[in-house]
C-alpha positions in Angstrom: 0.0 0.0 0.0 1.3 3.5 -0.9 2.6 5.3 2.2 0.6 8.4 1.2 -2.6 6.4 1.4 -1.7 5.0 4.8 -0.9 8.5 6.2 -4.1 9.8 4.8 -6.1 7.2 6.7 -4.1 8.0 9.8 -4.7 11.8 9.5 -8.4 11.1 9.1 -8.5 8.9 12.1 -9.7 6.0 10.1 -7.9 3.4 12.2 -10.3 0.6 11.1 -9.1 1.2 7.5 -5.5 1.2 8.7 -6.1 -2.1 10.4 -7.7 -3.6 7.3 -5.0 -2.3 4.9 -2.0 -3.3 7.0 -3.2 -6.3 9.0 -2.4 -4.5 12.3 -5.1 -6.5 14.2 -2.7 -7.8 16.9 -0.5 -6.0 19.4 2.6 -7.2 17.6 1.4 -6.1 14.2 0.2 -2.7 15.4 3.4 -2.0 17.3 5.5 -3.1 14.3 3.6 -0.6 12.1 4.1 2.2 14.6 7.8 1.3 14.8 8.2 1.4 11.0 6.5 4.8 10.8 8.6 6.2 13.5 11.7 5.2 11.5 10.3 6.6 8.3 12.1 9.5 6.7 10.8 12.1 6.4 8.9 11.5 9.6 5.1 11.4 9.3 3.1 14.0 11.4 3.7 12.9 15.0 0.3 13.8 16.3 -1.1 11.2 13.9 1.4 8.6 15.2 0.4 9.5 18.8 -3.2 8.9 17.8 -2.2 5.5 16.3 -0.4 4.6 19.5 -3.4 5.5 21.6 -5.7 3.6 19.3 -3.5 0.5 19.5 -3.4 0.6 23.3 -7.2 0.8 23.4 -7.9 -1.6 20.6 -5.4 -4.4 21.2 -5.2 -3.7 25.0 -1.5 -3.9 25.1 0.9 -1.2 26.2 3.8 -0.2 24.0 7.1 -1.9 24.8 9.6 0.4 26.6 11.8 0.8 23.5 9.0 1.6 21.2 7.5 4.1 23.7 11.0 5.5 24.3 11.4 6.1 20.6 8.0 7.9 20.4 9.0 10.1 23.4 12.3 11.0 21.8 10.7 11.9 18.5 8.1 14.1 20.3 10.9 15.9 22.2 13.1 16.4 19.2 10.2 18.3 17.5 9.2 20.3 20.5 5.8 18.7 20.9 5.8 19.1 24.6 2.1 18.8 25.4 1.9 15.5 23.6 5.2 14.5 25.2 3.9 15.2 28.7 0.7 13.3 28.0 2.6 10.2 26.9 5.0 10.4 29.9 1.9 10.6 32.2 0.5 7.5 30.5 3.6 5.6 31.4 3.5 6.8 35.0 -0.2 6.1 35.4 -0.1 2.6 34.0 3.0 1.7 36.1 4.0 -1.4 34.2 7.6 -0.3 33.6 10.2 0.8 36.1 11.7 4.2 35.8 15.0 2.6 34.9 13.5 0.6 32.0 11.8 3.7 30.7 14.8 5.9 30.8 17.2 3.2 29.5 14.8 2.7 26.6 15.4 6.2 25.2 17.4 6.1 22.0 21.1 6.7 22.6 22.6 9.3 20.3 25.4 11.9 20.4 23.2 14.4 18.6 22.4 17.7 20.3 18.6 17.0 20.2 19.0 13.6 21.9 21.3 15.0 24.6 18.7 17.7 25.3 15.6 15.6 25.2 16.8 12.7 27.4 17.1 14.8 30.6 13.9 16.7 29.8 12.0 13.4 29.5 13.6 12.2 32.8 12.5 15.4 34.5 9.0 15.0 33.1 8.9 11.4 34.4 9.8 12.5 37.9 6.9 14.9 37.8 4.5 12.4 36.3 5.3 9.7 38.8 5.0 12.1 41.7 1.6 13.3 40.5 0.5 9.7 40.1 1.3 9.2 43.8 4.2 6.9 43.2 6.7 8.4 45.6 9.4 5.7 45.5 9.3 5.4 41.8 9.5 9.1 41.5 12.5 9.2 43.7 14.1 6.4 41.7 13.6 8.4 38.5 15.1 11.4 40.2 18.2 9.4 41.2 18.5 8.0 37.7 18.2 11.5 36.1 21.0 12.7 38.5 23.2 9.7 37.6 22.7 10.0 33.8 22.5 13.7 33.4 24.5 15.3 36.3 24.8 18.6 34.6 21.1 19.0 34.0 19.2 21.4 36.3 16.0 19.7 37.5 12.9 21.8 37.2 11.3 23.5 40.2 8.0 21.8 39.3 9.3 18.3 39.4 11.3 18.7 42.6 8.4 20.4 44.4 6.1 17.5 43.3 8.7 15.0 44.4 9.2 16.6 47.8 5.4 16.8 48.4 4.7 13.2 47.6 7.7 11.9 49.7 6.6 14.0 52.7 3.0 12.8 52.2 4.3 9.2 52.2 6.3 10.0 55.4 9.6 9.5 53.7 11.0 12.8 54.9 14.5 11.2 54.9 14.3 10.8 51.1 12.7 14.2 50.7 15.6 15.8 52.5 18.1 13.9 50.3 16.3 14.9 47.2 16.2 18.6 48.4 19.9 18.7 49.0 20.7 16.9 45.8 18.5 19.3 43.8 20.2 22.3 45.2 23.6 20.9 44.3 22.3 20.5 40.8 21.5 24.2 40.7 17.7 23.8 40.9 16.0 27.1 41.6 13.8 26.6 44.7 10.8 28.7 45.5 8.9 29.4 48.7 6.9 26.2 48.2 10.1 24.1 48.0 11.2 25.4 51.4 7.7 25.2 53.0 7.5 21.5 52.0 10.8 20.4 53.4 10.4 22.5 56.6 7.0 21.0 57.2 8.3 17.5 56.7 11.3 18.0 59.0 9.0 19.4 61.7 6.7 16.5 61.2 9.4 14.1 62.2 10.8 16.2 65.0 13.9 17.5 63.2 13.4 21.1 64.4 17.1 22.1 64.3 17.3 21.0 60.7 14.0 22.8 59.9 15.4 26.0 61.5 18.5 25.8 59.4 16.5 25.4 56.2 14.4 28.4 57.2 17.5 30.5 57.5 18.5 29.4 54.0 15.3 31.1 52.6 16.9 34.5 53.0 20.0 33.4 51.2 17.9 32.6 48.2 16.3 36.1 48.4 12.9 34.6 49.1 10.4 35.9 51.6 9.7 33.6 54.6 6.1 32.5 54.5 3.5 32.1 57.3 3.3 28.4 56.6 7.1 28.0 57.3 6.8 29.9 60.6 3.7 27.9 61.6 5.5 24.6 61.0 8.4 25.7 63.2 6.1 27.0 66.0 3.9 23.9 66.0 7.0 21.7 66.0 
């Protein structure tokens, strides 16, 4: 079948026709088709390929293999399609079938500038997605893997704040403190919420001296101390 015809069916969302024309009626066949399209040059419109991936997940009820999903994530990142990228990362986090290590190791390895930029970005998004999916230990594992693989990459304030909040909520203040210190060493830019979260967690486990030291650091970052931070210290 001509590639143009196939892409036309994809663009129109006529996945039943795609299945009939290509024989992509099984998980293996659907995933093989997606893999071939992701390797096609020039690359077909990625929103259409994301739609194909979502259709295949719903139709054949099988998640994409880590390497295939990793290839899709890398393609989305390389073209700056960040809303779709975030959505696909959140799918991985919500389903929870693959470990953070298997997801991040599945990203295509390349010395190109786009690959070196996209991998740490995807890792940061994965930390945020796992934290928001209430998977504290997996989010922490992803944070450690990102630090190990991309030590020069500055983690985003959003991902670190979400990680600290979910760890404190899970009563893993020890890990939250480690993540907080590590993020600062990696030049993360904390905000008032960052400090409020770690101060609250330290006070919750009776580490008042440490909480007081963190409160003093707020001024060093030229941030205003909040009522929440003071209340946590007062309540102990």
